[in-house]
Structure formats: structure tokens, C-alpha cells
C-alpha positions in Angstrom: -7.0 -4.1 -10.7 -4.3 -6.7 -10.6 -3.1 -7.8 -7.2 -0.2 -10.0 -6.1 0.3 -11.3 -2.6 3.8 -12.8 -2.0 5.4 -14.6 0.9 8.9 -13.2 1.5 10.1 -16.6 2.8 9.2 -18.2 -0.5 10.9 -15.7 -2.7 13.9 -14.4 -0.7 16.5 -16.8 -2.2 15.4 -15.9 -5.8 15.7 -12.1 -5.1 18.8 -12.1 -2.9 21.3 -11.1 -5.6 19.3 -7.9 -6.2 20.3 -8.1 -9.9 17.3 -6.0 -11.2 17.4 -3.3 -8.6 18.7 0.2 -9.3 21.8 1.6 -7.6 19.5 3.7 -5.3 17.5 0.7 -4.4 20.6 -1.4 -3.6 21.8 1.4 -1.4 18.5 1.6 0.5 18.5 -2.2 0.9 22.0 -2.5 2.4 21.1 0.3 4.9 18.8 -2.1 6.7 20.5 -3.6 9.7 18.5 -6.9 9.8 18.8 -9.5 7.0 15.0 -10.1 7.2 14.4 -6.4 6.4 16.8 -6.6 3.4 15.1 -9.8 2.2 11.7 -8.1 2.4 12.8 -5.1 0.5 14.5 -7.1 -2.2 11.5 -9.4 -2.7 9.1 -6.5 -2.9 11.1 -4.3 -5.3 12.3 -7.2 -7.5 8.6 -8.4 -7.9 7.6 -4.8 -8.7 10.2 -4.4 -11.4 9.5 -7.7 -12.9 5.7 -7.1 -13.1 6.2 -3.6 -14.5 8.7 -4.9 -17.1 6.1 -7.5 -18.2 3.5 -4.8 -18.6 5.8 -2.3 -20.4 7.7 -4.9 -22.5 11.1 -4.0 -21.2 13.8 -5.4 -18.9 13.2 -5.2 -15.2 16.4 -3.4 -14.5 15.5 -0.8 -17.2 12.2 0.2 -15.7 12.6 3.9 -14.7 10.9 4.8 -11.4 10.1 8.2 -10.1 7.7 10.0 -7.7 4.8 12.2 -8.7 4.4 15.6 -7.0 2.7 15.5 -3.7 -0.9 16.9 -4.1 -0.5 18.7 -0.8 2.8 20.5 -1.0 4.1 19.8 -4.5 7.2 18.0 -3.3 8.6 14.9 -5.0 7.1 12.4 -2.7 3.7 11.6 -4.1 2.6 8.3 -5.8 5.4 6.2 -7.3 5.3 6.2 -11.1 6.9 5.2 -14.4 7.6 8.5 -16.2 5.5 9.0 -19.3 3.5 5.8 -18.8 -0.2 5.4 -17.8 0.3 2.3 -15.6 -0.4 3.0 -11.9 1.0 0.8 -9.1 1.4 0.5 -5.4 3.5 -1.6 -3.1 3.4 -2.5 0.6 5.1 -5.1 2.8 5.0 -6.2 6.4 6.5 -9.2 8.1 6.5 -12.1 5.6 3.9 -10.6 3.2 4.4 -8.4 0.2 1.4 -6.8 -1.6 1.5 -5.3 -5.1 -1.3 -3.7 -7.1 -1.5 -2.5 -10.8 -4.2 -0.6 -12.5 -4.9 2.0 -15.2 -6.3 4.3 -12.5 -4.5 5.6 -9.4 -4.2 2.8 -6.9 -3.0 2.3 -3.3 -2.4 -0.8 -1.2 -1.3 -1.5 2.4 -0.6 -4.6 4.4 0.0 -4.7 8.2 0.5 -7.4 10.8 -2.1 -7.3 13.6 -0.8 -5.0 16.3 -0.6 -5.8 20.0 -3.5 -4.7 22.3 -1.1 -2.2 23.8 -0.3 -0.7 20.4 -4.0 -0.4 19.7 -4.6 1.4 23.0 -1.8 3.9 22.2 -2.7 4.6 18.6 -6.4 4.3 18.2 -6.8 7.9 19.1 -5.3 8.8 15.8 -8.3 7.4 13.9 -11.5 9.1 12.8 -13.9 9.6 15.8 -16.4 7.0 14.3 -13.6 4.5 13.9 -12.5 5.0 17.5 -16.0 4.4 18.7 -16.4 1.3 16.6 -13.2 -0.3 18.0 -14.0 0.8 21.5 -17.3 -1.1 21.4 -15.5 -4.4 20.5 -14.3 -7.0 23.0 -10.6 -6.4 23.8 -9.6 -9.6 21.9 -11.2 -8.3 18.6 -9.6 -4.9 18.6 -6.2 -5.6 17.1 -7.8 -7.2 14.0 -10.3 -4.4 13.6 -7.6 -1.7 14.1 -5.4 -3.4 11.4 -8.4 -3.6 9.1 -9.1 0.1 9.5 -5.5 1.2 9.3 -4.8 -0.7 6.1 -7.9 0.8 4.4 -6.8 4.2 5.5 -3.2 3.8 4.3 -4.3 2.3 1.0 -6.6 5.2 0.3 -4.0 7.8 1.3 -1.4 6.1 -0.9 -3.8 6.1 -3.8 -4.4 9.9 -3.5 -0.7 10.4 -3.2 -1.0 12.4 0.1 0.1 9.6 2.4 0.1 10.6 6.0 0.3 14.2 5.0 -3.4 13.9 5.5 -4.2 13.4 9.2 -5.5 9.8 9.7 -8.5 11.2 11.6 -9.9 13.1 8.6 -11.3 10.4 6.2 -13.7 7.7 7.6 -12.9 4.3 6.1 -14.5 2.1 8.8 -13.2 -0.7 11.0 -16.2 -3.1 10.6 -16.5 -6.0 8.2 -17.4 -3.8 5.1 -15.3 -0.8 4.2 -16.9 2.6 4.1 -17.8 4.3 0.8 -15.4 7.1 -0.2 -16.5 9.4 -3.1 -14.3 8.8 -6.2 -12.7 5.6 -4.8 -13.4 1.9 -4.5 -12.0 0.5 -1.2 -11.7 -3.3 -0.7 -10.1 -5.7 1.8 -7.5 -8.1 0.4 -7.2 -11.7 1.5 -3.8 -12.3 3.1 -2.4 -14.9 5.5 -3.7 -15.1 9.1 -2.3 -12.5 11.4 -2.3 -9.8 8.7 -4.8 -7.3 7.3 -4.6 -5.7 3.9 -6.6 -3.3 1.7 -6.6 -1.8 -1.8 -8.1 1.5 -3.0 -8.5 2.4 -6.7 -9.8 5.6 -8.2 -13.2 5.4 -9.9 -12.9 6.8 -13.4 -15.1 9.9 -13.8 -17.7 9.7 -16.6 -17.0 11.8 -19.6 -19.4 14.6 -20.1 -20.4 14.5 -23.9 -21.1 18.3 -23.7 -17.6 19.2 -22.6 -15.4 20.1 -25.5 
């Protein structure tokens, strides 16, 4: 798996013209009210297109992007993809951080700023019962980081499967402690990002080929 961690503040000027973005991406970008949100979007999607172009041997503006079918409902809002190409990728951004991942197997990433203690208290109930118990046993000061660690693992895994939050966050246990939980068929890892953020990546583990299967 190839990972890129970018600081928006370091790349905003270079991406501000939006030259490689599609018409749809430009429309989404200008819809943001805050310039900081527009910068974050441009940096993330410019970096994505440039990396995909390097992998595919084409121009960044020419990379065709689509969505796979959702594995839950069949709608066109599953994993992002390049039609007819085996490269898998995922993108996430929060605050001043952009995270990108590329692999030859389904992959998902997520990055989040540490939430406030009040946000943790309001949203922790959405997690798996074991995760709620783990966070509840921590000192109050440690809960925001643990929650962010847990949530990014969960989002990364759900992006990798393509279901997103179509699967209730309380279903799959990913853990909030120092080491991610083991999920059958997936490798889940924490990603090093700047202080005040948490990030994770999930990649599908290739299934062994059965030599007796025709």
C-alpha cells in the first residue's frame, strides 16, 4: 500500500487554479462557503489525480473517475474507481491534513481531528459496545484521542468495503486501544499524522488461490 500524507497549508497555492480538476469537481469546490474548505478540496483532489496519472501513464485532467456499485443497495455510491483499471485508491481530509492511499487491492483511509470531550460524550454511543466500554474506562483527557483512533479505523474499513456508513458503526469491532482489532479479510493499521489528528488505513487481504478450483 502506498500512502501520502499532505499538509493543505503547504500545497494550497500550487493547487488553487484547479487546472486538473473535472468540471464536476470544480462545481463541488466552488460550492464550499469557506476558502479553507475549497483549498482542502483542491489539494486533495489535485493530489489524487496527479498520483493516479503517474500510475496510469496519462494526464491528471484525463483520469476518468467513477463510483462502484454500493455492496448494500447497488446504488452508484460505492468505492471510487477508475473504470476498467485495477488500481484501488482512497482519499480523506480533515483540517490541514490530506491522506491518500493506493493499492492493487480494495483500500480505505480516514483522517480526523481529535474531537472535543463534549463531542465524544455525544457520539460514543454510536460505537461497538466493546469500544464504548474501552473508552469509558479511560481518563476523560484520553478519550478524544481514543475516540478519533477508533473512528478513523472504522471509517477506513467501511470505505474499503464500499459500504461506508451504510453499515451501522456499532456492527464491526475495530478497537480503540493502541493496537487495531483483527478483521477477517482485512489488514487495519494506524497511520502517522500530525499531532491533534488520528488516521487509519484498511486494505483487503488477497484470498489464496485454491489450486483445485478450475
